[in-house]
Structure formats: C-alpha cells, structure tokens
N, C-alpha and C positions, 0 to 999 in steps of 0.2 A: 292705421296705414290702409294704403288700397291696395288690395292682388289680384293680379289677370291669371286665369286659367290656359295659356298659351294651345291647349288641346277645343274650348269654348269654340262655339260659332264666329259670334263677334269679337276675338279677341285683338286681330289687325286692327280693327275702326277704335275698339275701346285703348287700345295702347299706342295708339296714333297720335290721340284726343287728348292722351295721360302725356303724353313730349312735349307735342305744339300746345299744351295748359301750361305747362314745368318752362319752354321755352319765355314765352309769356308774361311767365307772374315772377320769377325769379333771376330777374339781370345780374342779385350779385353774384350767379353760376358766370359769366362772364366775365368777370369778375377774376374770377379765383384763376379762373381758367387762364388766362391771359396773364396772371402770376404765374402758374407752374409753368408758361411755357419761357417765360421769358427767362426763368433759374433754369430752368434745363437748358437753354441756348446757353446762360451763360455760366455756369457751372459741368454741362457735359453728362459724362456716367457718373459721376458723383452727386449731381439733382437723383439721375432716375434711381439711385443706388438706396438712399433717401427715402424717395415716395414711396420706392417699392417696400420698404421695411416700415412705414410707418402703414402705408393704408392697409400693404397684404400680410403685413410678417414676416416678410420674409427676407432672405438677406443673403441676396444676390454674390457676396467677395463669398459664402461661405461653404454656399452651396449650388455656384457655378453660374455663370449668365447666358446659357442655354440648355435646351431640353433637344434630347433626340429627335428628329420624326418618330420612331416606334412610341416613346415613350410620351413623347402627345397625342401618338394615334390611340394609343391606352387611356389616357388619363377621358379624353371624348369618347369613348368607348363605353368608357367606368360611370360618363354622366345619366344621373335621373333623365329617365324620358323631355317632362315639362320645361328640363335647362337646359338640353341638348336641342328642342325645338327653342326656347329663348336665341340661345346660342348662335344656331341656324338664320332664323331672323336678324338677329343683328347682324352677323356674316354678308347677310341676300338686302338688307340697308345700307351694306358699308357699300359695297360695290355696286348700285344701285345713283347712290349718293353720287360716287367719283367715276361712271357710265357717263351721267348727267353734264359732270365739270366737261368733259372731254370736248 
C-alpha cells in the first residue's frame, strides 16, 4: 500500500499522480460506480441505506438520516490533522472540478 503524507512538500503532485494512475489503470471502477448509481436511481433511499450499512457499517434507519451542524463541526474538529488536511484537499478538488464545469 502506498501512503501519502499531506504535510509533505510534494503531497499535491503525488496525490494527483496517484489519482490519475488509478483512473487510467482501473476501468473496473467505472463499471462498479455505474452499477451503484443505477441502483440508487432505481431504488432510491433503500439503496443508499444498504450501501451505507455495507460500506460504512452505519445503520441510517437506526441512527437517523441527518446530523446537526454542531455534530458535523464537532466531528470535523475531532479529526487528526492529517485527516483534516486530506478532507480539506478533497473538498477543494471537488469545488474546483464543479467550478470548471460551469
């Protein structure tokens, strides 16, 4: 397994290379994602609840489908600095992607 350190000087370049490499080398991911999207379109919330239970081991029906802003902020604040940096980078990349789509 390859590990990246978000505080390392070359992190962004290494992260971009890793993501690009995975996009090119694993075409099976596209098929898996397409199947998930198709199931969610067909089954709606039931599919989301099932995937959340399977992938995240979290039962939305038992625990609730939403969290409050204070709960979200507390979870973010409790993250280790490297995880918070990775989450911030992911959010930045998502914003940049969608801004480019406009």
